[in-house]
C-alpha positions as semicolon CSV with decimal commas, in nm:
position;residue;x (nm);y (nm);z (nm)
1;M;0,145;-0,026;-2,100
2;K;0,267;-0,308;-1,884
3;H;-0,006;-0,523;-1,737
4;L;-0,026;-0,541;-1,359
5;R;-0,071;-0,888;-1,211
6;I;-0,210;-0,943;-0,867
7;I;-0,143;-1,220;-0,621
8;A;-0,418;-1,241;-0,361
9;S;-0,413;-1,613;-0,290
10;F;-0,280;-1,704;0,053
11;P;-0,155;-2,052;-0,056
12;L;0,032;-1,909;-0,356
13;A;0,176;-1,627;-0,147
14;A;0,296;-1,878;0,112
15;A;0,451;-2,093;-0,161
16;L;0,626;-1,791;-0,308
17;C;0,765;-1,691;0,032
18;A;0,892;-2,045;0,088
19;C;1,054;-2,042;-0,255
20;A;1,219;-1,707;-0,192
21;S;1,375;-1,828;0,131
22;A;1,511;-2,138;-0,045
23;A;1,765;-2,082;-0,320
24;G;1,523;-1,911;-0,556
25;P;1,600;-1,800;-0,910
26;Q;1,828;-1,504;-0,960
27;A;1,710;-1,221;-1,185
28;G;1,978;-1,308;-1,441
29;D;1,855;-1,669;-1,461
30;A;1,506;-1,591;-1,584
31;K;1,329;-1,370;-1,831
32;A;1,107;-1,107;-1,673
33;A;0,738;-1,166;-1,738
34;Q;0,660;-0,840;-1,910
35;S;0,413;-0,738;-2,175
36;E;0,538;-0,510;-2,448
37;P;0,417;-0,151;-2,402
38;L;0,107;-0,070;-2,603
39;N;0,101;0,229;-2,835
40;D;-0,140;0,473;-2,671
41;T;-0,166;0,789;-2,877
42;T;-0,491;0,906;-2,721
43;G;-0,366;0,944;-2,365
44;E;-0,667;0,740;-2,250
45;P;-0,626;0,425;-2,040
46;E;-0,604;0,105;-2,242
47;T;-0,931;-0,089;-2,226
48;E;-0,830;-0,391;-2,435
49;S;-0,913;-0,725;-2,274
50;V;-0,606;-0,922;-2,170
51;T;-0,581;-1,293;-2,095
52;L;-0,302;-1,378;-1,852
53;S;-0,147;-1,722;-1,850
54;P;-0,147;-1,919;-1,526
55;L;0,169;-1,942;-1,318
56;H;0,284;-2,237;-1,108
57;V;0,566;-2,329;-0,871
58;D;0,818;-2,595;-0,973
59;G;1,061;-2,656;-0,688
60;P;1,212;-2,317;-0,599
61;R;1,105;-2,149;-0,925
62;L;0,796;-1,965;-1,045
63;M;0,708;-2,086;-1,397
64;D;0,474;-1,975;-1,677
65;D;0,236;-2,200;-1,871
66;R;0,524;-2,300;-2,105
67;N;0,739;-2,406;-1,805
68;Q;0,971;-2,107;-1,849
69;P;1,106;-1,931;-1,536
70;V;0,928;-1,606;-1,448
71;V;1,047;-1,315;-1,238
72;L;0,776;-1,079;-1,118
73;Q;0,881;-0,728;-1,022
74;G;0,655;-0,519;-0,807
75;Y;0,555;-0,393;-0,469
76;S;0,378;-0,507;-0,157
77;T;0,122;-0,301;0,027
78;F;0,165;-0,230;0,394
79;G;-0,072;-0,450;0,596
80;I;-0,412;-0,375;0,447
81;N;-0,572;-0,422;0,790
82;Y;-0,366;-0,120;0,907
83;K;-0,367;0,102;0,596
84;P;-0,673;0,020;0,383
85;E;-0,665;0,368;0,226
86;F;-0,377;0,259;-0,002
87;V;-0,586;-0,012;-0,169
88;N;-0,714;0,187;-0,467
89;E;-0,665;0,251;-0,839
90;N;-0,462;0,571;-0,788
91;T;-0,202;0,394;-0,575
92;F;-0,181;0,096;-0,810
93;R;-0,160;0,319;-1,119
94;F;0,128;0,514;-0,960
95;L;0,312;0,191;-0,879
96;K;0,262;0,067;-1,235
97;E;0,328;0,382;-1,436
98;E;0,582;0,564;-1,220
99;M;0,759;0,276;-1,047
100;G;0,740;0,008;-1,322
101;S;0,554;-0,247;-1,113
102;Q;0,422;-0,561;-1,283
103;V;0,262;-0,707;-0,972
104;I;0,107;-0,588;-0,648
105;R;0,095;-0,801;-0,334
106;L;-0,192;-0,733;-0,097
107;A;-0,027;-0,795;0,240
108;M;-0,257;-0,885;0,527
109;Y;-0,114;-0,956;0,869
110;T;-0,329;-1,237;0,998
111;A;-0,189;-1,278;1,351
112;D;-0,131;-0,914;1,446
113;N;-0,373;-0,691;1,634
114;N;-0,702;-0,690;1,439
115;G;-0,558;-0,941;1,192
116;Y;-0,774;-1,182;0,996
117;C;-0,726;-1,457;1,258
118;T;-0,705;-1,238;1,569
119;G;-1,021;-1,032;1,595
120;G;-1,016;-0,835;1,272
121;D;-1,339;-0,790;1,078
122;Q;-1,300;-1,083;0,838
123;E;-1,585;-0,973;0,613
124;Q;-1,438;-0,623;0,581
125;L;-1,088;-0,762;0,513
126;E;-1,222;-0,999;0,246
127;G;-1,403;-0,703;0,089
128;L;-1,076;-0,509;0,092
129;I;-0,904;-0,793;-0,096
130;D;-1,188;-0,787;-0,351
131;K;-1,147;-0,409;-0,382
132;G;-0,772;-0,455;-0,438
133;V;-0,827;-0,716;-0,708
134;Q;-1,080;-0,490;-0,883
135;A;-0,842;-0,193;-0,860
136;A;-0,556;-0,398;-1,008
137;V;-0,776;-0,523;-1,292
138;A;-0,897;-0,170;-1,363
139;T;-0,537;-0,048;-1,363
140;G;-0,440;-0,313;-1,619
């Protein structure tokens, strides 16, 4: 199975958005950061512990711990402050297994109605991010 990575850090997300708007790497210029599928003959979810290497930004590129370019392929949630019901293991498992997602972005609109910075329940939204991280980890 491919391992799902999650980006829930606002500074990293902002850096990635800035990089994407600059002349970011093209898919052909970098190797995709993918784990080889695991042999799962039991049909049960894989429970093996996985250690992920840290990523960092170097200019307009996302790099792995060996300074090799990385391309993450995945999906973004709709604003979690509007549609919290999609932050769960079933949704993330579908995105991973059926859509081939390696990463899930938990999108939170901070300045919109009931956003994190404009009257939204900050404690509830932070809890929703925690729930999303836990669901992604459980999904693998």
